[in-house]
N, C-alpha and C positions, 0 to 999 in steps of 0.2 A: 669220610663217613658222615651221615646225617647227624646233626648236632643233638637231636633228641635221642637217637640211638646211642650216641657216644656218652651222653650223660648217664644213661642207664648202665652202659658197659663199665663206666668208671665207678659206679656205685654212688654217684651224686644224686641220683633219682631212683626210686624203686620201680616206677613204671613209666611208660611213654607219656601217659597223661600228666603225671607229676612233672616230668621233664618239660613238657610244653608249658606248664604253669610257671616253672622256673624261668623259662625263656621269656615269657611275658613279663616277668619281674625284672629281667635283665641278666644276660649271660655274655661274657666277653671271652675271646680267645687271642692268644699272643701270635701275631702275624709278622713275618719278616719282610720289611719294606726296604727299598734302596737306602733310605735314610736311617734304617735301624729297626729295632723291634717296636711294634705298635699294638696296643690292645684294641681289638676290633669288636664292635657290638654285633651280636647275632641278630639278624632281622626277622627271621622266620624259622619255624620248626624244621623245615627241610633244607636249611643252609648246610652246605658241605664244608667240613672242617677236617684238616689233617688229623689222622687217628692219633698221632703222638703230640698233638698241640697242647700247650698249657691252657687251662680254662679256669676262670674265676666267676663266682656268682655275685651279682650286685646285691641280691637280697636272698639269704639262705633260709629264711623262716619257713618257706614251703618245704624245704628238705629236712626240717628238724625231726619230722616223724615219717614213718613209712607210708602214711597217707594223710590227707588234709583233715581227716577226722580227728587226728591228734591235736591239731590247732584249735578245733572247735571245743574239744574237751578241756584243753589247757585254759582257754578263755573262760569256760564255764566254772572251772575250779577257782579261778581268780575271782569271778563274780560272786560265788558263794562264800569265798574265804575258807575253802576246805583244804587242809593238808592231808595227803594220802600216805605220808611216810609211815611205813610199818603195817599198812592195812592189807588185809586179804580180800581180794576183789573178784567179782563175777562180772564178766563182760559178755553180754548177750548180743548176738549179731556181730561177732568178732571180725569176720571177713579178712581183709589184708592185715588188720591189727593196729589201726591208728589209735584207737582208744587204749588198747593194751600197751602200746609203746609209750604213750603219754603217761600212763599210770606208773610204769616201771621207771621211767626217767625221773618222775616226781618222787620216787622212793617207796613205792608199794612193795610189800613183802612178796606177794605172789598174785597171779591172775589166772583164773580159770575162764577160758574163752569158749563160747558155744556158737556154732553156726550150722545152718541147715545144709550149706555147701561143703565142699572139701578141696584140699590142696590150694587154698586161697591165702593162708597165713604166710607172711613174709618169712623167708628162711632164717633171718636173724632172730626172729621171735620164736619160731618153731624149735630152734636149737637152744633156746634159753631155758635153763633148768627152773626158772621161776614161773614158767608158763605151762599150763596143761591145756592142750587144744582138744576140744570135744567136737568132732566133726560129724556131718551127716545126721544131725539130730534136730528135729523140729522142736523149737523152744516151747511150743504149746504143751508138749508132753514131757518136758524136762523132768528128770528125777535123779536121785543120787546114784542109781545103778548106771546111768549114762556116764557119770564122772568116773566111777569105779572101772567100767569097761574101757574108757579112754586111757586111764592110767595103766591098766593092765596091758593094753596094746603098746603103750609107749615104753613099757619096761620089758615087753616080751613075755609077760606072765599071763595066765588065763585060768579060768575056773568057773564052775557053775554058780548060778545066782538063784536066790529064793526071794519070795515076796514078803517074808515074815521077818520080824525082829523081836528081840526081847524088850520088855518095858524098861529094863536097865541097860540102855543101849549106848550110853556115852553122850547123848544129846542133852542140852539144857532143857529144863521143863518148858520153857516158853517158845520153843523153836517150831511148833505147830507142823511137824512132819506127820503125814498120815502113812499108812502101810504102803500104799501105792507109790509114794514118793520116797521111800526109804529102804529099798531092796538091798540086801547085804549078801555076801557070798555065803554058800551053804556051810562052809567050813569055818566061818568067822565065829570066834568065841566071844563070851561076854566081856572079856578083858579089853579095856580100851587100847592097850598096846597092840593087840592082835588086829583090831579094826584099823588102827593107824598103819599097820603093815600093808593093808589092802589100799588104803587111801591116806596118804600122809596128811598131817594136820593142816599144812599150808594150802591144801587143795580140798579140804573137807568143809561142808557147810557146818554151821551157819557163817556167812561172810559178813565182813564189816561194811562193804560198799557194793552196790549193784549199779552198773552202768549199762546202757544199751544204745545201739544205733541200728534201728531196724528199718527195712524197706519191704514194701509189698505186703505188709501185714500190720494190723492195728496193735498197738501196745496193750489194749484192753483184752486181747486174746492171749497174750504172752505173759503178762504180769501175774495172773493167778498161779502159774507154775513156778515162776522165778522168785516171787516175793517170799514164799515160805523158806527159801534158802538164805534169806537175809536175817541177821540176828536182831534180837530186840534192841532198839535204839540205833540200829544201823541205818545208813542213808541210801537212798535211791537217787541217781542223777542220770536222766535219760534225755536223748535228743528226740525232739518231737517233730515229725515231718507231717504237716497237715494233710497233704494229698493222700496219705495212707490211713488217716483217721476219719475221713469224711466218706460219705456215700458217693457212688459214681456221678450222680446228678449234681453234686455240689462242687465238683472239680472241673475246671475249664479244659479247653483243648490242649492236648499235649501234656496233660497231667499237671498243669499249672493252676494253683489256687489264686485267682485274680480278685475275688471279692473279699475285701477286708472283714466283712460281716461274718465270715466263716471262722475266723480265728477265735473269737470268744466261744463259739460252739465247740471247737476242739479243746480249748482250755477247760470248759465246764465238763466235758466228757472225761478228760483225764483226771480232773480233780475228783469226780464221782468214782471213778475206777479205783483211785488211790484210797479214798475213804472206805470203800467196800472191803479193801484188803488190809485195813488197819494202819494206813499210812497217813501222816499229817503233812500236808504240803507246806513247805516253808518258802519256796521261791518259784516264780514263773517268769521267764525273761527271754528276750530275743537271743538267738545264737549270734555271736559276734562275727561269724563268717556265713555268708549266704550259701544256700545249697547249690551244688554244681549245676542243677538245671534251672536255676534262677528263682526257685521257690523260697519263700521266707520260712525259716525254721526257728524252733524254740527249744528251751531246756526246761524241764521240770525237776525240782528237787523236793524230796519228801523224806520224813523220818518214820521208822517203824515204831509204833507205840508198844509199850510194855503190856 
């Protein structure tokens, strides 16, 4: 069997692309030679290896998370000095779940993941009771009703929704939810316990931490809907991909940002967007891991003001 396929079959890699990165870092298989068993280095992705062969990874860092996004976030958390133990998190642009995987392995209490696509989240995370997967939702219009509907789907429950809510709704006063972003079930009572029955506390806004890994859309278009779900004093930590924050004429051929003069423009644009949403930027730094397409990437960290 092809070694990249075998790595996926064995569960050593989540995808073929991840397997190929593992191979580039070093993979060996145990081969029987006349002189005895010998560890043989895999030369390329298509190398054929006996299906039952013993395999070892020379560098398993690539396989630590379901996607390399987890490695990016891991390095960013270290850079900021942030412990996520016990935090309730919102992951926008969840996709395969690299950020979600990183947060859970670092001790996060729960993660609500939002993605415009569907059927992308790794099965190990989809089956994790600490994860609520909100699929086929455009983050530009994200609201609490989307979370409630996803939870109802995951539990097999359903019910009508209404756009109104009582002023005594269980949210803290500073959580700046408007009526459009706080739709509740028609049969929800004013009692907080009844609301929790519809959306458990671990999956209900406001969240302690907002992370995001977005492609093909500017964060400036998504943050206005996502930031209101962040608690006062909560943190935002998002991966910035300059090619999606600039105008088409500012991005080079193949979607690569080649002009370093563009990076300060991206930073200023994100800083202004954060300021408009009541966020104070605390860190701006390079991602420790380069984008898969060769683009330089950054992280921005900001705290929501009281």
